N, C-alpha and C positions, 0 to 999 in steps of 0.2 A: 567654216573649215572646208576641206576639200579632199577628194581622192581622185587622182588622175592615174590611169594605167596605160602603159604602152607595151605593145608586143610587136616584135620585129622578126621577120624570117627572110628567106632568100627572095621572096616575091615582093616584099614591101613591109609596111607597118600599119598598125591601127592604134589610135589613141581613143580612150574612152574616159569620160569625165562624169561625175555625179553633178547634180544641179542644186545642192543645198549650200547656201552661204549664211554665215553667221558673223555678227559684228563683235566688237570687244566686250559688249555687255551681254552677249548670248542671244540677242534677237535673231530670229530666223528670217531669211529672205529666200524666196524660191520663185523666180519669175522667168518665163521662157526666153525672154530677150537677153538675159544675163547668162552668158556661157563662159565656161572655164577653158575651152579650147576653141581656137579660131584659125582660119586660114589667112595668111598674109603672103601674097605672091606664091612662091614655090615652097613656102614653109607652113607647117602646122605648129601652133604654139599653144601649149597648155601651161597655165600658171597656177601656183598655189602659194599661200602665205598672204602677205600684205597686198591689199587691193591696188594701191597706186602703181607699183612696178609692174604688176600683172596687166593692168589696164594700159599702161604706156606701151609695153611690149606687144600686146595683142591688138591695139587699136591705133597707135601713133607711129610705131616703128615701121619704116620702109626698109625691109631687108635687102641686102645686096643681091644682085642677080648671080645665079650659079652658071659659070662658063663651062665649056667643054673641058678645059684644063682642071677646073675645080672639081668636076665630077670624078676625076681620077683619085682624089684624096679629100673626101668631105670633112674628115677630122681637121686637116690643115686649114681648109676653107673656113670652118667654124671658128677656129682659133685666131686666124690672122685677118679675116674679113668680117665675118658675122658678129663676133663678140665686140670688137672695137666699135662697130656701127651701132650695136645695141647699147653699149655703154654711153656713147655720145648722145643717143636719143634719150636715155634715162636721165642723164645729167641735164640736158637741155630742157627737159620737162619737169625739173625740180626734184629729182630723186637724189638724195645725199648718201653716197656710199660710206661716208665717214661717221654717220649717225649710228650710235650703238643700238642694237636690237634689244627688245624687252626679254625675249626668251631664247636668244641664240640664233634662230633661223628667221630671216626676214622674208625670203621668197626662194622658190625653186621652180624651175621650168623643165618641161619635157618639150624639146623642139625637134621636129622631124623635117628633114629635107632630103629629097631624092630617095625616099623610102627608108631612110636610116634615122634612128632615134638617138638624140643626144640629151643627157641629163646635165642641166646647167644650174649651178648653185648661185647663191647670193653674191659671190665674188666673180661670177661669170666664168668659173672653171668648167670646162667641158669634159664630161666623162661618158664612157660607154660600158656596157655590160655584156659579157660573152653569151649568156643564154638568150639574150634578146628580150629579157623581161625588165620592165621599168615601172616604178610607181613613186609618186610624190604626194605629200599631203598627210592629213591626220590618219587616214586609213591605209597608208602605204604598206606598212609591215604586214597587215592582214592580207592585203591583196597579193603581195609578193609571195607570202607563204602559200596561199591558195594556188597561185601559178606554178610554184615549185613542186606541188604534189599533183599536177596535171589538170587543174581547173582551166576552163577557157576564160577569156577576158570578162565575159558577163558573169560567170560564176564567181570569179575573183572579186568583182565589184559587189556582188550580192553578199559575199563573205564580209567584206569591209563594212557594208551597210548594216549587217547584223551585229557587228562587234564594236562599232563606234557610232555615237549619236550625231556625229558631224558629217555623215555620208548618207545620201538618200537619192532615190530615183526622182524623176526620170533621168536616164543616162543619155549622153550625147556622144556619138561616135563619128570620127573622121578617119579616113584611110588614105594611104598614099602608096603608089606603085614604086618599085625600085627603078632608078634610072640607070 
């Protein structure tokens, strides 16, 4: 399981991920080369849920370049350029959007571009949050609660790690400046 937290402000954003992975049988994997957030060109991609779509998005997808015009409306860019590109890559690499999920949620991403965070669900719907606080994965509600009462990003991750067995250090941080 996973906890990925994103915090955005006027200067940019930071994504923080735990490093604990479990399989469907409950076995624990925790290796430093397996990260839940990765940089791909101008993007930071954090993935939670099923490993296959996360691996495809984080390691195989070649995101579109952000042009000067795109920088003026990153929400539009994500919807009309980035998500169709990601969908095509997922399908090309064997991901089946029509296959039913076992528990309702197959994957969820936090994707940062230009210092702005986008919450992307399993249907590739792009959402944003006014306070600039984001979290996905099994510890997400604990992390968001901690952020809402003033915790910093590391304190929020520690709260999630204390309240769910599916979140554990070490934590991996990636940051991006606003364009």
